[in-house]
Each structure stands twice: as C-alpha cells, then as structure tokens.
C-alpha positions as CSV (number, residue, x, y, z in Angstrom):
1,M,162.1,47.9,104.5
2,S,159.0,49.7,102.8
3,K,159.4,52.0,100.0
4,P,158.9,55.8,101.2
5,L,155.6,57.0,100.1
6,N,157.1,60.9,99.3
7,G,160.1,59.9,96.4
8,A,162.9,60.4,98.9
9,A,165.9,57.6,97.8
10,S,164.9,54.5,99.4
11,D,168.4,54.1,100.7
12,T,169.0,56.6,103.2
13,S,172.9,56.3,104.3
14,L,175.1,59.4,103.9
15,L,176.9,57.6,101.3
16,A,173.8,56.9,99.1
17,L,172.3,60.3,99.4
18,A,175.7,62.2,98.5
19,E,175.5,60.0,95.4
20,D,171.9,60.9,94.6
21,V,173.0,64.2,95.4
22,L,175.3,63.8,92.9
23,K,173.4,62.5,90.5
24,K,170.3,65.0,90.9
25,T,172.7,68.4,90.2
26,E,174.7,66.7,87.1
27,E,171.3,66.3,85.7
28,I,170.5,69.9,86.8
29,V,173.8,70.8,84.9
30,A,173.2,68.7,81.6
31,Y,169.5,70.1,81.6
32,L,170.6,74.0,81.7
33,R,173.0,73.1,79.4
34,A,171.0,71.3,77.0
35,N,168.9,75.0,76.7
36,N,172.2,77.3,76.9
37,L,171.2,78.5,80.2
38,P,174.4,79.4,82.4
39,E,174.3,77.8,85.8
40,P,173.7,79.8,88.6
41,T,176.3,82.0,91.0
42,F,175.6,84.2,93.8
43,S,177.2,86.9,91.9
44,A,175.1,89.8,91.5
45,D,174.4,89.3,87.6
46,S,173.4,85.9,87.6
47,P,169.9,85.2,86.0
48,L,167.5,83.5,87.8
49,T,167.0,80.1,87.6
50,P,164.5,78.9,85.4
51,E,160.6,78.2,86.2
52,T,160.3,75.3,84.0
53,A,158.0,72.1,85.0
54,E,161.0,70.5,83.6
55,Y,163.6,72.2,86.2
56,T,160.9,72.2,88.9
57,A,161.3,68.5,88.8
58,L,164.7,68.4,88.9
59,Y,165.3,70.7,91.5
60,G,162.2,68.9,93.6
61,G,164.6,65.5,93.5
62,L,167.8,67.1,94.4
63,T,166.2,69.1,97.5
64,N,164.5,65.9,99.0
65,S,168.2,64.4,99.2
66,L,170.1,67.3,100.0
67,E,167.4,68.0,103.1
68,D,167.8,64.3,104.3
69,L,171.8,64.4,103.8
70,Q,172.0,67.3,106.0
71,R,169.7,66.6,108.7
72,L,171.3,63.3,109.3
73,A,175.2,64.4,109.6
74,Q,173.2,67.3,111.9
75,G,171.7,65.0,114.2
76,P,168.5,65.1,115.6
77,R,169.8,68.0,118.3
78,K,171.6,70.0,116.0
79,L,168.3,70.3,113.7
80,L,166.3,71.4,116.7
81,Q,168.9,74.0,118.0
82,S,168.5,75.2,113.9
83,V,164.8,75.4,114.6
84,S,164.5,77.0,117.7
85,L,166.9,79.8,115.8
86,L,165.0,80.5,112.8
87,G,162.9,83.0,114.1
88,F,165.7,85.0,115.6
89,E,168.2,84.3,111.9
90,L,164.7,86.1,110.4
91,T,164.8,89.0,112.9
92,A,167.7,90.4,110.4
93,F,165.3,90.0,107.5
94,Q,162.6,91.8,109.5
95,I,165.3,94.5,111.2
96,A,166.2,94.9,107.0
97,L,163.4,95.4,105.2
98,E,161.7,98.1,107.7
99,F,164.9,99.8,107.6
100,D,165.2,100.3,103.6
101,F,168.5,97.9,103.7
102,F,167.7,96.3,100.7
103,T,167.0,99.4,98.7
104,I,169.8,101.8,100.1
105,V,172.6,99.5,98.3
106,V,172.3,100.6,95.2
107,P,173.0,97.6,91.9
108,G,176.8,97.5,90.9
109,R,178.3,99.9,93.7
110,E,179.8,98.9,96.9
111,I,178.9,101.0,100.3
112,S,180.1,101.0,103.6
113,V,178.4,99.7,106.5
114,H,178.2,103.0,108.1
115,E,176.9,104.8,105.5
116,L,174.2,102.1,105.4
117,A,173.5,102.8,108.6
118,E,173.2,106.7,108.1
119,K,171.1,106.5,105.6
120,A,168.7,103.5,107.2
121,G,168.4,106.0,110.3
122,L,169.8,103.1,112.6
123,D,172.5,103.1,115.0
124,L,176.2,101.4,113.3
125,D,176.3,99.2,115.7
126,R,172.8,97.2,115.4
127,T,173.0,97.7,111.8
128,R,176.3,96.2,111.1
129,R,175.0,92.8,113.1
130,T,171.9,92.8,111.0
131,V,173.9,92.7,108.0
132,G,176.4,90.1,109.0
133,M,173.2,88.2,110.1
134,L,172.1,88.5,106.4
135,M,175.5,87.5,104.6
136,T,175.4,83.8,106.1
137,H,172.0,83.5,104.6
138,R,174.2,84.8,100.8
139,F,172.1,88.0,101.2
140,F,174.8,90.6,100.4
141,Q,178.3,90.0,100.6
142,M,181.8,91.8,102.2
143,T,183.8,93.3,99.2
144,R,186.2,94.7,101.8
145,P,186.2,95.2,105.9
146,D,183.0,96.8,106.9
147,W,181.7,97.5,103.0
148,I,179.3,95.5,101.4
149,S,177.5,94.7,97.7
150,H,174.5,92.8,96.3
151,T,174.4,89.2,95.6
152,S,171.9,87.4,93.4
153,H,170.0,86.9,96.4
154,S,169.9,90.4,97.7
155,I,169.7,92.0,94.4
156,V,165.7,90.4,93.9
157,L,164.6,92.2,97.0
158,Y,166.1,95.6,95.4
159,Q,164.9,95.1,91.6
160,D,161.2,94.0,92.7
161,V,158.5,95.7,95.0
162,E,156.6,92.8,94.8
163,I,158.5,90.4,95.5
164,R,160.1,92.6,98.5
165,S,156.5,93.2,99.4
166,A,155.4,90.0,99.9
167,V,158.8,88.6,102.0
168,H,157.8,92.1,104.0
169,F,154.4,91.1,104.6
170,C,155.2,87.8,105.8
171,L,157.9,89.2,107.8
172,D,156.1,91.5,109.6
173,E,152.1,91.5,110.2
174,M,151.9,87.6,109.4
175,L,155.1,86.8,111.5
176,K,154.0,88.5,114.7
177,A,150.2,86.7,114.3
178,A,151.7,83.5,114.5
179,A,153.9,84.0,117.2
180,D,150.1,84.2,118.9
181,S,149.7,80.9,117.3
182,N,149.8,79.1,121.0
183,V,147.7,81.8,122.7
184,S,145.1,81.7,119.9
185,L,144.3,78.4,120.3
186,K,144.1,78.0,123.4
187,S,141.6,80.9,123.6
188,A,139.4,79.2,120.9
189,P,140.6,75.4,121.3
190,H,137.0,74.0,118.9
191,E,136.6,77.3,116.5
192,S,138.2,78.5,113.8
193,D,137.2,81.2,111.3
194,S,138.3,84.7,110.6
195,E,137.4,85.8,113.9
196,H,139.3,83.2,116.3
197,C,142.5,83.1,115.0
198,P,146.0,83.7,115.8
199,F,145.6,86.8,113.5
200,K,142.6,88.7,114.9
201,T,144.5,87.6,118.3
202,R,147.7,89.3,117.2
203,H,146.3,92.3,115.4
204,G,142.8,92.9,117.0
205,L,140.8,92.7,114.0
206,S,140.0,89.7,111.2
207,I,142.4,90.1,108.5
208,F,139.4,91.3,106.4
209,K,138.9,94.4,108.6
210,Y,142.7,95.2,109.2
211,Y,144.1,96.5,105.6
212,T,140.6,98.5,105.9
213,H,141.3,100.4,109.2
214,H,145.1,100.5,107.8
215,P,145.1,101.4,104.8
216,E,148.8,103.0,104.9
217,L,149.7,99.3,104.2
218,A,146.7,98.1,101.8
219,G,149.0,99.0,99.2
220,R,151.9,96.8,100.7
221,F,148.9,93.9,100.5
222,A,148.0,94.2,97.7
223,R,151.9,94.1,95.8
224,A,152.6,91.4,98.2
225,M,149.7,89.0,97.1
226,A,151.6,89.6,93.1
227,G,154.9,88.7,94.6
228,I,153.8,85.5,96.6
229,T,152.2,84.6,92.7
230,K,155.7,85.2,91.5
231,M,157.3,83.5,93.8
232,G,155.5,80.5,93.9
233,R,155.4,79.8,90.2
234,D,151.2,78.9,90.2
235,A,150.3,81.5,87.8
236,N,152.7,80.4,85.5
237,Q,151.0,77.1,86.0
238,L,147.3,79.0,85.5
239,K,147.9,80.1,82.3
240,D,149.3,76.5,81.4
241,C,146.9,74.2,82.9
242,F,143.6,75.2,81.4
243,P,142.9,75.9,77.7
244,W,142.3,79.5,77.6
245,D,142.3,80.0,73.9
246,R,138.8,77.6,74.2
247,L,137.2,80.6,75.6
248,N,135.8,83.9,74.3
249,G,134.2,86.7,76.1
250,T,134.7,88.0,80.1
251,V,136.4,86.0,82.6
252,V,134.8,87.2,85.8
253,D,137.9,87.3,88.6
254,V,135.7,87.1,92.0
255,G,137.5,88.7,94.4
256,G,140.5,89.5,92.4
257,G,142.3,91.9,94.8
258,S,144.1,94.4,92.5
259,G,143.7,91.8,89.1
260,H,147.3,91.0,88.8
261,V,146.2,87.5,88.0
262,S,144.2,88.5,85.2
263,M,146.4,91.4,83.7
264,M,148.3,88.3,83.1
265,L,146.2,86.5,81.3
266,A,144.6,89.0,79.3
267,E,148.5,89.9,77.8
268,L,148.6,86.3,76.9
269,F,144.9,85.5,75.5
270,P,144.2,88.6,73.4
271,R,140.3,87.6,73.1
272,L,139.2,87.6,76.6
273,S,138.3,90.3,78.5
274,F,138.1,90.5,82.2
275,V,136.1,92.2,84.9
276,V,138.0,91.9,88.6
277,Q,135.9,91.6,91.4
278,D,136.7,92.9,95.1
279,E,134.9,93.6,98.1
280,S,138.2,96.4,99.1
281,A,138.1,99.5,97.3
282,P,141.9,100.1,97.7
283,M,142.9,96.7,96.3
284,L,140.5,98.0,93.2
285,A,142.4,101.1,93.0
286,E,146.1,100.0,93.5
287,G,144.9,97.2,90.3
288,E,144.3,100.6,88.1
289,T,147.3,101.8,88.7
290,L,148.8,98.7,87.4
291,L,147.1,98.6,84.3
292,N,149.1,98.8,80.8
293,D,148.2,100.9,77.5
294,G,148.1,97.1,76.3
295,I,145.3,95.9,78.2
296,R,143.7,99.0,79.7
297,D,140.5,98.5,77.2
298,R,139.9,95.2,78.0
299,I,140.2,95.0,82.2
300,S,137.5,96.9,84.3
301,F,137.2,96.4,88.0
302,A,133.9,96.4,90.3
303,R,132.8,96.1,93.9
304,H,131.4,93.0,94.9
305,N,131.1,91.2,98.0
306,F,130.8,87.2,97.1
307,F,129.3,86.8,99.4
308,T,125.8,88.3,97.9
309,P,124.3,86.9,94.9
310,Q,126.9,87.7,92.1
311,P,125.3,90.2,89.6
312,Y,127.1,89.5,86.0
313,R,125.5,87.4,83.7
314,G,126.7,86.4,80.1
315,A,130.0,85.2,81.7
316,A,132.6,82.9,79.8
317,A,133.9,81.8,83.2
318,F,133.5,82.5,86.6
319,L,137.2,82.6,87.8
320,M,137.8,82.2,91.7
321,R,141.4,81.8,92.7
322,Q,142.8,81.2,96.0
323,I,139.8,82.1,97.2
324,C,138.4,79.3,99.1
325,H,141.3,78.7,101.3
326,D,140.7,81.8,103.0
327,W,137.6,81.2,104.3
328,C,135.9,78.7,106.8
329,D,133.6,75.8,105.4
330,R,130.7,77.2,106.6
331,D,132.0,80.5,104.5
332,V,133.0,78.5,101.8
333,V,129.1,77.3,101.3
334,T,128.1,80.7,101.4
335,I,130.1,81.8,98.4
336,L,129.5,78.6,96.1
337,K,125.6,79.3,96.7
338,S,126.3,83.4,95.7
339,I,128.0,82.0,92.1
340,V,124.5,80.0,91.5
341,P,123.0,83.4,89.9
342,G,126.0,84.3,87.3
343,L,126.3,80.8,86.2
344,E,122.8,80.3,85.6
345,G,122.9,83.8,83.7
346,S,125.2,82.5,81.8
347,D,125.5,79.9,79.0
348,P,125.2,76.1,80.3
349,N,128.6,75.6,79.4
350,T,130.5,78.6,81.6
351,P,132.6,77.2,83.7
352,L,133.4,77.9,87.3
353,L,136.9,77.4,87.3
354,I,138.2,77.1,91.2
355,N,142.3,77.8,91.4
356,D,143.4,76.2,94.7
357,N,145.5,74.3,96.2
358,V,143.8,70.7,96.7
359,M,145.9,68.8,99.4
360,P,147.7,65.7,99.0
361,Q,147.3,62.5,101.9
362,P,150.9,62.6,103.9
363,G,153.5,60.8,101.7
364,D,151.7,61.3,98.3
365,W,154.3,63.3,96.9
366,P,158.0,64.6,97.3
367,R,158.7,65.7,101.2
368,H,159.8,69.3,99.7
369,A,156.4,69.7,97.4
370,E,154.3,68.4,100.3
371,R,156.0,71.1,103.1
372,A,154.8,73.6,100.8
373,V,152.1,73.3,100.4
374,R,151.4,72.6,104.4
375,D,153.3,75.7,104.7
376,L,150.0,77.3,103.2
377,D,147.8,75.3,105.0
378,M,149.5,76.8,107.9
379,I,149.3,80.2,107.1
380,M,145.5,79.8,106.8
381,M,145.3,78.6,110.3
382,V,147.3,81.7,111.5
383,S,145.8,84.4,109.1
384,F,142.2,83.3,108.3
385,G,141.4,80.3,110.4
386,S,141.0,78.6,107.9
387,K,142.4,75.6,105.3
388,E,143.8,74.0,102.3
389,R,141.6,70.9,101.5
390,T,141.5,68.1,99.3
391,K,139.2,67.1,96.5
392,E,137.3,64.8,98.4
393,E,136.8,68.5,100.6
394,F,135.8,70.4,97.8
395,E,133.7,68.3,96.2
396,A,131.2,67.8,99.7
397,L,131.6,71.9,100.1
398,L,130.3,71.9,96.1
399,K,127.2,69.7,96.8
400,E,126.6,71.3,100.0
401,A,126.3,74.9,98.0
402,D,124.0,73.3,95.1
403,S,123.4,69.4,94.3
404,R,124.0,70.4,90.4
405,Y,127.9,71.4,90.9
406,E,129.8,68.8,89.2
407,I,133.6,68.2,88.9
408,R,133.9,67.7,85.5
409,N,138.1,67.8,85.5
410,V,140.9,68.5,87.3
411,H,143.9,70.3,85.8
412,A,147.4,70.2,87.0
413,A,146.8,67.9,89.6
414,G,148.9,69.2,93.0
415,P,149.9,72.5,93.8
416,M,147.5,75.2,92.8
417,S,145.2,72.8,90.8
418,L,142.8,73.8,89.0
419,L,138.8,72.6,89.5
420,E,136.7,72.8,86.7
421,V,133.2,73.2,87.8
422,Y,129.9,72.9,85.9
423,L,126.0,73.9,87.3
424,K,124.7,70.5,86.0
425,R,121.4,71.6,83.6
C-alpha cells in the first residue's frame, strides 16, 4: 500500500488510529505541562488553548487521526447523514446570534430559558429548542432543568465582539449566498468574478457594493474581518514570519479595511508608521474608532481605489494582505500594475509584501490543514467569484502585470504565506 500524501497515519485500522489518538493526546498533555499551561475544559473559566506553532502542529496531528477514526466507525451512510443535516445545526447558531443569546447570558450566573426568551424577544418553545441544539455542541450547559449558563465555547461569543461578528457574518449573508451556489453556477457556468458569483445571485449586489448600500452592516463586516484573523491565527503568523524590524519608515497597507492588521504591527514595531488605504469610507471610519493612544500618531487612513495608480511615494513597504484572493485573475493583474508607480517612486529595496493563502497540491499537507485552505477557496468562489492560488499562479500574474516583478522569498510557506516581491531595476 502506498504511503498517504497528507500526513495521515499509514495504518487506518480502528485500533491503530485509536492508539495514534492516544499517543498524540499524550504529546499535547506533555506540551501543556512543559509550558505550565492548564488542560482545557468545558468550564466557562477555562483558558484558551495556545496559539503557538508547536501546539498547532500537535493539534493538527491529533485532528487527522480523530477524523479518520470517527469516519471509519461511523460509516459512509451516517457520515452523509451528518453532512446533509449540518445546515440545520447551523440554524441554531444563526438564530442565537440574531436574537443575541450569547450576550444575554451573563458570565458567572445562570439564566432560565424563560428569561432568555423574554429578553431575546422570541417565543419560549423555539428558544428552548435552539438552546437544546447548541448544547449538543457544548455551547451553553444546563445547570438545572430549563436553566443554562455559559461554557468555555459559548463565553467566547460573549466576550469577543469581533469573533461574534465573524461568526454572525458567516452564518448570515455568507451562508445565504452559499445556499444559492448551484443556482449561480448554472446561470454562468463559464464565468467567475464579482458579478458572476453566488453572493451576487443571492443578494443582488456584488460584495463590494453590498456594504455601501447596507451601511448598517458595514461595521459588523469590519469587525468580522478582525475576528476571522483572530480565529485563524494568521495575524500572529504575519508578525512572526517577516523581519519587520529591518524596515524603517511607512508601510502602506493597501486595501487594509479598518486597519486591524496595521494596528497589530504598530503595537509591536514602534519604528514603523502605517497608512491604511481602502475605498470604503465606512471601513476607514470604523478603523478610526479602534485606535488607541499608543499608536494613534503612527497610523493614518486614506481613501484609495487600488485599481488606480498608487499615489504613495517613499514607502518602506507596500502590504497587500488578503487582497488578491478577493479578485479574479484579470483584476489581480490590474491591481499589481497599479502598485508599480508606488514601487517606482520608492527605494529599489522596497518590497511588495503579498500576504495570502498559497494553495498546496492535493495531498501535500495534512488533511485538516488542506481542508482549512480549501474552505477559504470555496468562500472566495461564493463571495467574490475569485480563488486562492498556488505560488506558480502568483508568479504568472505578477509577470503578466510587469515583467520586472520577481518573487525573492516565500515566508511561512503554507496557509497565509508572505510573498516578498520586488520590482527588478
């Protein structure tokens, strides 16, 4: 039998997988003890799990074997049943977020389901049924009949407005768009861009226009982007994967939205200033409200459409974080062309830093890691009619935009890589 390409255990018998689960669990416990960290529990006061690269690798190995063990024991019919019912399970989260269940329940105290229903403005029957489903996923726990309190999972949605916004965004406008994917692709089977994608089919506007026409949701969208960054650990990877301290001057955050990434970097690298550019005035306004006094004088906001020539000159670096994956190939070429005037007007050693997912070949990564980036690829298909790309696809688009572009380094190869690109002169 050939060895699996994706890092899974080569012996997929039930007992071998169970032994591998035990082995990898022991490795996780040993790591926690060696670093004086408590084991996670479902209690509301349980600390969050570590976000280090070491822990992520250990957790990933455990996940592969756990999934294979569950799927073999479950069998294909039960697996298909679980997949087909998942959307209905997500309905409970959608309802709970829309009716503010997670913030009505206060940490450190229990609440009756009757009181929750009254405060949420929803009838008791459907409140009770929704909570019942959530508890099967360890979100809330029953303390006595018809009384509930937070768990370590649900309390995160009380404490962190950005993560709560991210989950709400995904289960509101995004889930609705995904449900129309078949309709959208049948209507345009050979076209894929922001005007030919499920989001446009469902909502009648491209995602770029949607939040301009729905300013009441623009703030949540800005917070959701910050929350998605938190959940994915990729912001921490960005700060660690590039020698930011070798730069001195102003980093231009192209298409930086509300500026949450620039704010994180500004906190860590006091020699750097940042200009956050975005076309969306509501996103920039949201960013202004997020500044603290420690970084306020080093972050500025400027309205700019990155399809037009880059106006900033003398930059220490241009950062394009999760921009390319939002656009189809022809649009990415236009964006890359538009950066050229800024690079030409800066020092020859000024890099263009493209922080984006770099897709693997099937089987190159552990299955759970590959699925995570393919989840994002499907999100791009649904929301923007765009895609995640391989390194080779990035190289081709860069050369099409300007033959002088060259990738000199790829930092943190894998999800959320950083392509270090220069304009050869």
